[in-house]
Every structure is written in C-alpha cells, then in structure tokens.
C-alpha positions in Angstrom: 140.4 204.4 56.6 141.4 201.4 54.7 144.4 201.5 52.3 146.1 199.0 49.9 149.4 197.8 51.2 152.1 196.5 48.9 152.6 192.7 49.1 156.4 193.2 49.1 157.9 196.1 50.9 160.9 194.4 52.5 163.3 194.1 49.5 164.4 197.8 50.0 167.5 197.9 52.2 168.1 201.0 54.2 171.5 202.8 54.5 172.6 202.9 58.0 171.6 206.2 59.4 172.9 208.3 62.3 169.6 209.0 63.9 168.5 206.6 66.5 171.6 204.2 65.6 172.6 204.4 69.4 169.3 203.2 70.6 167.9 200.2 72.5 169.2 197.1 74.0 170.8 193.9 72.5 169.4 190.9 70.6 168.3 187.8 72.2 171.1 185.3 72.6 171.2 182.7 69.8 170.8 179.0 70.3 173.7 177.2 72.1 173.7 174.8 69.1 177.5 174.9 68.1 178.2 176.5 64.7 180.9 175.0 62.4 179.4 171.6 62.2 180.5 169.8 58.9 177.3 168.2 57.5 178.7 165.1 55.8 180.0 163.9 59.1 176.4 163.8 60.6 176.1 160.2 59.2 173.1 161.2 56.9 172.3 158.8 54.0 172.8 160.1 50.6 175.8 162.2 51.4 179.3 161.7 50.1 181.8 161.3 53.1 184.7 162.1 50.9 185.5 165.8 51.2 187.4 165.7 47.9 184.3 164.5 46.2 181.8 166.7 44.4 180.7 169.9 46.1 177.4 169.5 47.9 175.5 166.3 48.6 175.0 163.5 46.1 171.7 162.6 45.0 169.5 161.5 47.8 168.4 157.8 48.4 164.8 157.1 48.6 165.0 156.7 52.5 166.8 159.9 52.8 164.0 162.0 50.8 161.7 161.2 53.7 163.8 163.2 55.9 164.1 166.1 53.4 161.4 168.7 52.4 161.1 171.2 49.5 162.6 174.6 50.0 160.8 176.2 52.9 161.4 179.7 51.7 159.1 181.5 49.3 161.8 184.2 49.0 165.5 183.6 49.4 166.2 183.8 53.1 169.4 185.7 52.2 167.2 188.7 51.8 165.6 188.2 55.3 169.1 188.0 56.8 170.2 191.2 55.0 167.3 193.0 56.3 167.9 191.5 59.8 171.6 192.5 59.7 170.5 196.2 59.1 168.0 196.1 61.9 170.6 194.8 64.2 173.0 197.5 63.2 170.5 200.2 64.0 169.1 198.4 66.9 165.5 198.3 65.6 164.7 194.7 66.3 161.7 193.7 68.1 163.9 192.9 71.2 165.1 196.5 71.0 161.9 198.4 70.4 159.1 196.2 71.7 156.7 197.3 74.3 154.8 194.9 76.4 151.1 194.7 76.8 151.5 195.2 80.5 153.2 198.5 80.0 150.3 199.4 77.6 147.7 198.6 80.2 149.5 200.7 82.7 149.4 203.7 80.1 145.8 202.9 79.7 145.0 203.2 83.4 146.6 206.6 83.6 144.1 207.8 81.1 146.4 210.4 79.8 145.0 212.6 76.8 148.6 214.0 76.1 151.5 212.6 74.1 154.8 213.9 74.6 153.5 216.8 76.5 151.4 217.9 73.4 147.5 218.0 73.5 146.0 215.0 71.7 143.9 215.9 68.6 140.6 214.6 67.5 140.6 210.7 68.6 139.0 208.7 65.7 139.5 205.3 67.4 141.3 203.9 70.5 142.7 200.4 70.2 142.4 198.3 73.2 142.2 194.7 72.0 141.8 192.5 75.2 141.6 188.7 75.8 138.0 187.4 75.8 136.7 186.7 79.2 136.7 183.0 78.4 140.5 183.0 78.0 143.1 183.4 80.9 146.6 184.3 80.3 149.3 182.1 81.4 152.3 183.1 79.4 155.2 180.8 79.5 157.0 182.3 76.7 157.8 186.1 76.9 161.1 186.5 75.1 159.9 189.4 73.1 157.6 192.4 74.1 154.6 192.7 71.9 151.3 194.3 72.4 147.7 193.0 71.2 147.5 196.0 68.9 150.5 197.3 66.9 151.4 199.1 63.6 153.6 197.5 61.1 155.7 199.9 59.4 155.9 199.3 55.7 157.1 202.5 54.1 160.4 201.0 52.6 162.5 203.7 54.2 163.1 205.3 57.5 159.9 207.3 58.8 160.0 210.0 61.3 157.9 209.6 64.5 156.7 213.0 65.4 155.6 214.8 68.6 152.3 215.7 67.1 150.3 214.8 63.9 151.8 217.4 61.9 154.5 216.7 59.2 156.3 219.9 60.4 156.4 218.7 64.0 159.6 217.8 65.9 161.0 214.3 65.3 160.9 212.0 68.4 162.7 209.2 66.6 163.3 207.8 63.3 161.7 204.1 62.6 162.5 201.7 60.1 160.7 199.1 57.9 159.5 196.2 59.6 159.2 197.7 63.1 156.1 197.0 65.0 155.3 199.8 67.7 152.5 199.5 69.9 149.3 201.0 68.6 147.3 203.3 70.8 145.0 205.5 68.9 143.9 206.8 65.5 143.6 210.5 65.2 143.1 213.3 62.8 145.8 215.8 62.0 147.5 217.8 59.4 147.4 216.4 55.8 150.5 214.5 54.6 150.7 212.5 51.5 147.1 213.1 50.7 145.6 211.9 54.0 145.1 213.6 57.5 145.0 210.4 59.4 147.7 209.6 61.9 148.4 206.9 64.5 149.7 207.3 68.1 152.3 204.6 68.8 154.5 203.6 71.6 158.0 202.2 71.4 161.2 201.5 73.5 163.7 204.2 73.1 167.0 204.3 75.1 165.6 202.1 77.7 162.3 203.8 78.2 158.9 203.8 76.5 158.2 206.8 74.3 155.2 207.9 72.3 154.5 209.8 69.1 152.7 210.0 65.9 153.2 208.2 62.4 151.2 209.1 59.3 148.9 206.5 57.8 151.1 206.2 54.8 153.9 204.7 57.0 152.4 201.2 57.5 149.3 199.1 58.4 147.3 198.3 61.5 147.8 194.9 62.9 146.2 193.2 66.0 145.8 189.7 67.6 142.1 188.6 66.5 141.6 186.9 69.8 137.7 186.9 69.0 138.2 184.8 65.8 140.8 182.5 67.7 138.2 181.8 70.3 135.5 181.0 67.8 138.0 178.5 66.2 138.8 176.9 69.5 135.1 176.6 70.3 134.5 175.0 66.7 137.1 172.5 67.3 135.7 171.6 70.6 132.3 171.4 69.5 133.5 168.9 66.8 135.3 166.7 69.2 132.3 166.6 71.5 130.5 164.8 68.8 133.1 162.2 68.8 136.7 161.7 67.7 138.3 163.3 64.6 140.7 161.4 62.4 142.9 163.2 59.6 143.8 162.7 56.0 147.2 160.9 55.7 149.2 161.2 52.4 152.6 162.7 53.4 154.7 162.8 50.3 151.9 160.8 48.4 152.9 157.7 50.5 149.3 156.4 50.2 149.2 157.0 46.5 148.9 160.3 44.2 145.3 161.5 43.9 144.0 161.6 40.4 144.7 164.6 38.5 142.0 167.1 37.4 144.2 169.2 35.2 147.8 170.2 34.8 147.7 172.8 37.5 149.4 172.2 40.9 146.3 173.2 42.7 142.6 172.6 42.3 140.0 175.4 41.9 139.8 176.0 45.7 143.7 176.5 45.8 144.3 173.3 47.5 147.5 171.7 46.5 147.4 168.3 44.6 150.6 167.0 45.9 150.2 165.3 49.4 146.3 165.4 49.3 143.5 162.9 48.9 140.6 162.9 46.5 137.2 163.9 48.2 134.5 162.6 45.9 131.0 163.7 45.8 129.8 160.0 45.8 131.4 156.7 46.6 132.6 156.3 43.1 135.8 157.3 41.5 134.0 158.6 38.5 132.1 161.1 40.4 133.3 164.8 40.8 136.0 165.5 43.4 137.9 168.1 45.1 141.4 167.7 47.0 141.6 167.3 50.8 145.0 168.2 52.1 147.1 165.8 54.3 146.6 166.6 58.0 143.3 168.2 57.8 140.7 166.9 60.5 137.8 164.9 59.2 135.0 162.9 60.9 134.2 159.5 59.8 130.4 159.2 59.4 130.3 155.7 57.8 131.8 153.4 55.2 130.7 152.4 51.7 132.8 149.7 50.1 136.4 151.3 49.6 135.5 154.6 50.9 134.9 156.4 54.2 132.1 159.0 54.2 133.5 161.9 56.1 132.6 165.4 57.2 135.2 168.1 56.5 134.5 170.9 59.0 136.9 173.1 57.3 135.0 172.8 54.1 131.7 172.4 55.7 131.0 169.6 53.5 130.5 165.6 53.4 132.9 163.8 50.9 133.8 160.2 50.1 137.6 159.5 50.7 139.2 156.2 49.8 140.0 154.2 53.0 143.8 154.1 52.3 143.9 157.9 52.9 142.7 157.7 56.5 144.1 155.6 59.6 140.9 155.3 61.9 143.2 154.3 64.7 145.1 157.7 64.7 142.3 160.0 66.2 142.2 163.3 68.0 139.9 162.5 70.8 140.4 165.8 72.8 142.3 168.9 72.1 144.3 169.9 75.0 147.2 171.8 73.1 146.3 174.1 70.2 148.2 176.6 68.1 146.2 179.2 66.2 147.9 180.9 63.1 146.4 184.1 61.8 147.3 184.4 58.2 145.9 187.7 57.7 147.6 189.4 60.7 150.9 187.3 60.5 150.8 186.2 64.2 149.7 183.4 66.4 148.9 182.1 69.7 149.0 178.9 71.7 146.4 177.6 74.1 145.9 174.8 76.6 142.5 173.5 76.9 141.0 171.8 80.0 137.3 171.3 80.1 135.8 174.8 79.7 139.0 176.4 80.7 141.3 178.0 78.0 144.7 179.4 78.8 146.9 181.3 76.5 150.5 180.2 77.0 152.1 182.5 74.2 151.3 184.9 71.6 153.8 186.0 68.9 154.6 187.1 65.4 154.7 184.6 62.5 155.3 184.4 58.8 153.2 182.2 56.7 153.4 180.9 53.2 153.8 183.1 50.1 151.4 182.5 47.2 153.6 182.8 44.0 154.5 180.4 41.1 157.1 178.6 43.1 155.6 178.7 46.7 152.2 178.2 48.2 150.0 179.9 51.0 149.8 178.1 54.4 146.4 176.4 53.9 143.4 177.5 56.0 141.8 174.9 58.2 142.0 172.6 61.1 144.8 170.1 61.2 146.3 167.5 63.4 149.7 168.1 64.9 151.3 165.0 63.3 154.9 164.9 64.3 157.8 166.9 65.6 161.4 167.0 64.2 164.2 168.9 66.1 165.3 169.9 62.6 164.5 169.0 59.0 166.5 169.8 56.0 165.1 171.3 52.7 166.2 171.3 49.0 167.3 174.0 46.9 164.6 175.1 44.4 164.5 172.8 41.4 167.2 170.6 42.7 167.8 167.6 44.9 170.6 169.3 46.6 170.3 170.2 50.3 170.3 173.9 50.8 169.9 174.1 54.7 167.6 173.2 57.6 164.9 174.5 59.9 164.8 173.7 63.6 162.2 172.7 66.1 159.6 171.8 63.7 155.8 170.6 64.1 154.4 169.1 61.1 150.7 169.7 60.4 150.0 169.5 56.6 152.1 167.7 53.9 155.5 169.0 54.3 154.2 172.3 56.0 155.6 172.8 59.6 155.6 175.5 62.3 159.4 175.9 62.6 162.4 178.2 63.6 164.4 180.3 61.4 165.5 178.6 58.4 169.4 178.4 57.9 171.3 177.8 54.8 174.4 175.6 55.1 177.6 177.4 54.1 179.8 175.5 51.6 183.7 175.2 52.4 185.9 173.2 50.3 183.2 170.8 49.1 181.8 170.4 52.7 178.4 171.8 54.0 179.1 173.6 57.2 176.3 174.2 59.6 176.4 178.0 60.7 174.4 177.2 63.8 170.7 177.8 64.8 169.7 181.4 64.2 167.2 183.1 66.6 165.7 186.2 64.6 164.5 187.5 61.4 163.1 191.1 61.1 160.9 189.9 58.5 158.8 187.5 60.9 155.5 189.1 61.5 155.4 191.4 58.4 154.2 189.7 55.1 154.1 186.0 53.7 157.8 185.0 52.7 157.6 181.3 53.5 156.7 178.3 51.4 153.5 176.9 53.2 155.5 176.7 56.5 154.8 179.0 59.5 158.1 180.6 60.3 158.7 181.6 64.2 161.6 183.0 66.1 163.7 179.8 66.9 163.3 180.2 70.6 159.3 180.3 70.3 159.6 177.3 67.9 161.7 175.4 70.5 159.1 176.4 73.2 156.4 174.9 71.1 158.5 172.0 70.1 158.6 170.8 73.7 155.2 172.0 74.8 153.2 170.4 72.0 151.2 167.2 73.0 151.0 165.2 69.7 148.3 163.0 71.0 146.1 165.7 71.8 147.4 168.6 69.6 146.0 170.5 66.8 146.9 173.6 64.5 144.2 175.9 63.3 145.0 178.4 60.4 142.7 181.3 60.4 142.5 184.7 58.6 
C-alpha cells in the first residue's frame, strides 16, 4: 500500500509522557571539543576584537567571505534541537532504540512465525534487504545500531506498538515521532484509521530487543537501496575506465557568474544558477544553454576555441563549457573512496573500491536539502570530493552576520557539504560563544531539513572527514 506522507511532521513537539520514559540507554558522548570558546578571539578576519563593540561580527571582508557559507539550515536548527531534547528526555534516540542488522539476521535465522508469543497474521511482505554479492561488509563506523530495512514513525504524536495487529491489543511500548525501529514484515490485521495494513517492527527496550505491531498510518517504510548504490558505483567505474574525469569549478562564482536566463534562482531543470557554469548546445555563447553545477564530474571530449566539449554523465548529454570553468589538471583518474547519498530514503553509505572489489565501510542516516523559497535540494548526480574543512561558518539568512558553524565538512558542490550537526553560536555580552560540537539530532534521517548540504551525526562526519581521499574521492547523490 502506498500512502502520501506529509513533508513536515516534526514540528509537533511531544509532551513528556510517563510511558517508556524510563527506557533504554544513554546518548553517545559529545565531541571532546571544549565548549565556551569565545569566537572573536579565534583571530578570524572581519570580526571586531573589542568586546564592547557592536554585538555580533562586523561586516565580513572579501577574504573572510571565502571561509563562510550561506545558512546551511533549511529550517531553523533550534527546532531540531528542541525535538532532540524531547527524544533525549524520553530515551527514544537512535542510540537508545536502534537494533543492529546482526541482531535482525539472528532473528531471521530462527524463522519464528510468532511475535510476542502471538501467532503472526497473514504476511503480505517480508523485509530482508541484503548487500549485493558484489559488495562486502567492512564496517569501520558502528556508533549507532541501524537495520537495512526500518520504519520511520511520522505520526506527529506518540504511537502504541501493540502485541498484535489490532487497535484493541495490549501495548508493548509507546513510540515517538522520528524513531526508526527495524522493519520485519508487512501484515494484514484489524482495520484502524481506514486501513488493515500493519507492520512488524523490532526495537530496543530496557536493554533487550522486543517486537510488536504498528499501523500503516504511523509512518513510512525506509530502506537502504544497495541495488541502486551498486548501479551508481558501476556507472562511475565505467566512466573512469574510459579515461579521467574532470569537474566544473565555479565555487562562489570565482570563475565568473554564468549568464542569466531569467530572474529565477534555478533553471528549468532545478539547477541553481549561482556557482554553476553554462553548458551550451554549440561552441557559441549565443546558442541555448543549461546550467552545470560546480563539482559535477564531466569528461572532456575535445576543444573548440574557448570551449571544452564535455560529456556530463549525470545529464546524459554533451555540452560546450567555457574553458575557464574546468581545470584539466584537476582530474579523477580512479575512484577509491565513494560516498553515496540517497535523497529519497534520507540515508547514505560509504564504499572503498579496489579493482573489482567493493567494501562498504559505513552506512548511516542523513538529512538532505529542503526545497523551499529560501533553501535548495541537494542536487542529484556524480561529484568530485573537492575539499575538506574541519569546520566552516555559516551566515544568518538575509544577513552577512555569522550564525554558527558545521564541523567535519567535505565540500562537493558549490557551498554544499557533507558535514556534522550545525551549531549556532550563543551571544553573551556582545561575544559569540561556541557551545561545542554537538553529536546528534533526532531529525537526521527523517525528511529534508538542510540547505543543499547533507547533514550527518558529527561522529560519522568526523569519520568521513579523516577517511575520504580527496585525490580519488567522489560523492554520488541518488534517489
């Protein structure tokens, strides 16, 4: 059964309830980066060193603007923090409730047709996503338990997990918005809220794995689309086998703003004009063109005057790009480190490639860009892993004032990064104080809430930051 899920479900904050408020373990420890750092003392250009001066930073210098990005949050990050505080207080974070894939495999091997000592009803579908045979598991990041198939709870309120697929059955536990229990089966039960479809889920409760039933109205099915990830990896490998790949380079329009088509911020394909290059139909600036985003991988097929003739595999199209937008010496000759972000499922995985061997080194949840009047979707396609920053600062919307920073960042398209949890500075007596790196947001892995960027748990962003090989690294965005 396919049902429509609202785009925003996490703006409803739950009241702290007694049921299950005791449950589960503690949150992961936060990064050891000390809090309380006073930002003007970090010797950052463009700030006033005088604590008696105007509140917030002065206007940024041109050089400082290169170290600062637009607001990375599609929605106010304080909303995410409030939702997270609620989850922490109720011990319903991923650290508290998650079940590992290994535990699910063990349950599957037992082939039990019973759930909580109640006979299972009619089974409509079994969920047992597996890694393709071509991919081996070599996990090096396992901070959070997560299964390949899971059920995202989107009800906007507490939902009872029941002993059987019956709205009158006994309650095993109460689940909350944003939880992601392991998904085992789709079954038919007694009708509730207009549907007789229920899902069998497993979750950690008081230190042990328990199982129960959720009605279809409680949320939506999610999974890791390893088949699509493998296809994307093979496509990249095939492209590279034909010769090196280059990428479009126009970070912050450093090589010149592309010509405008209209007054819109994007073209007819949804590609943002800012930080893109024009891709012409012919080697002529008077011909038709579309925008080709910074960072996207292209193959140089030849030259024609001031243009490179390129093939953009993401578009499946040949275009002519002015030479100033491509550095032919900066090439991807092989791909050994690849991150794949799944925009539709809000998750991602990282792979190491060596010859025909593919190893998955991590899989986790992610939050991608929100399409709205003030923010942009994370663009689909194949991108170069361009640069790393241990942190970058971002601006308040419609302002040149610094709002906060995001840690452990890998840039891949314009000002879009894979990064850790964004943190707003706290203003005290005219100074911006760093509250310290934050590890977790309950909204990661739910729905798009970022501004083009891909938000990760900070510990996973740190893992990727140290793991990624920029010389041989790529980032693929699928859906």
